[in-house]
N, C-alpha and C positions, 0 to 999 in steps of 0.2 A: 804384578799389582794392577796394571792397566786392564787386564782381563777381568779381575774381580770387580772393578768399577763399572766396566761395560756390562757385565752380567747383572750387577745390582740395578742398573738403569733400565733393563729390559722390562717392558710392561708385562704384568701378569696375564696369563691366558684367561679368557672369560670363563666365569664359573658355569658349570653345567646347569642347564635349565631343568628345573624340577618338573617331572611329568604331572604331578598334582597341580602345579602352578599353571601349566599349559591347559589342563582340563578345566580348571576354574576359569581361566581366561576365555576359553572357548565358550563356556556357559555364559559369561558376562557379555561376550560378543553376540551370542544368540539372543540374549535378553535385550540387546540394543544399547548397552552402555557405551559411552564415548571413551576415547583413549585416555583422557585425563582422569576420568572416574576409575577406569581399570587400573591405571598406574597407582592411584591412591589406594585402591583395594589391595593391590599386590604389595605395596609398602606396608599396609596395616597387617594383612594376613600372613604374608610370607617374608616380611622384613627385607624386601628387595629395594635397592637403590634405583634411581630413575633410569640409569643406563640398562640395568638388568630387566627392569620392567618393560622397557621398549623392546628389548630382545625377546622377552617372553610373549609380548603382544604380536610381534612379527612371527614368532614360531607358531603360535596358535592360529594366526591368519593363514600361514603357509599350510598348516595341517588341514584346515577347512578347504583351502584351494586344492590340495592334493586329493582329498576325498572327492571333490567335484570333478577333477580331471580324471579320476579313476572310474568315473561313471556312477558315482554315489552322491549325487546332489541330495538324495533323500536323507543322508546322514545329518545334514543341517536341519531338515524338517523333523526328523526323529528327535533331535535334541530340543528343538523349539517346542514340539508337541509334549515332550516329557516335562518341560518347564511349565507349560500351561496346565498339565495334569497336576503337577505338584502344587502350584499356586491355587488351583481350584479346590484341591483337597484341603489345603490350609484354611480356605475361606468357606469350607463346607458347601461348595457349589457342585453338588454331585452330578447335576445334568451336564455341566461343562466338563467335568472330569470324565464322564462316560463318553462324551463326544470326542474328547482327546484320545481316549483309548481306542475308540472306533477308527479314528484317523490313523493312529499308530498301526492298527491291524491292516488297514488298506495299504499303507506304505510297505509293511512287511510282505504282504501278498504280492505287491508289485515287484519288490526285490526278488522274491522267490521266482516269479514268472520270468524276470530278466535273466536269472541264473539258469533257468531251464532252457531258455532260448540259445544259450551259448553252446 
């Protein structure tokens, strides 16, 4: 009987972090949102409690850092540029959207050149 009580008191393992929540959090980070804004967004959109929201923010931050450590700091630039493009299209700012596409093309070319150097 003591074993059953001990097993009942064990904390539950943390829930797996949703890849969709991580991707959305990365986007919010790229957009420049603060942690409290992201936590609120995760609570609204993914129904995450505060502790899971913090874990999701940490996982998204770690993913961005891993991309940078792997020699892909351009991943952040690509995401940011994609967001600029999206917002420009929503606002019918076609010149800004075109410049964003040109920037994405330059980043992609740099990535290709880096791969060829390896």
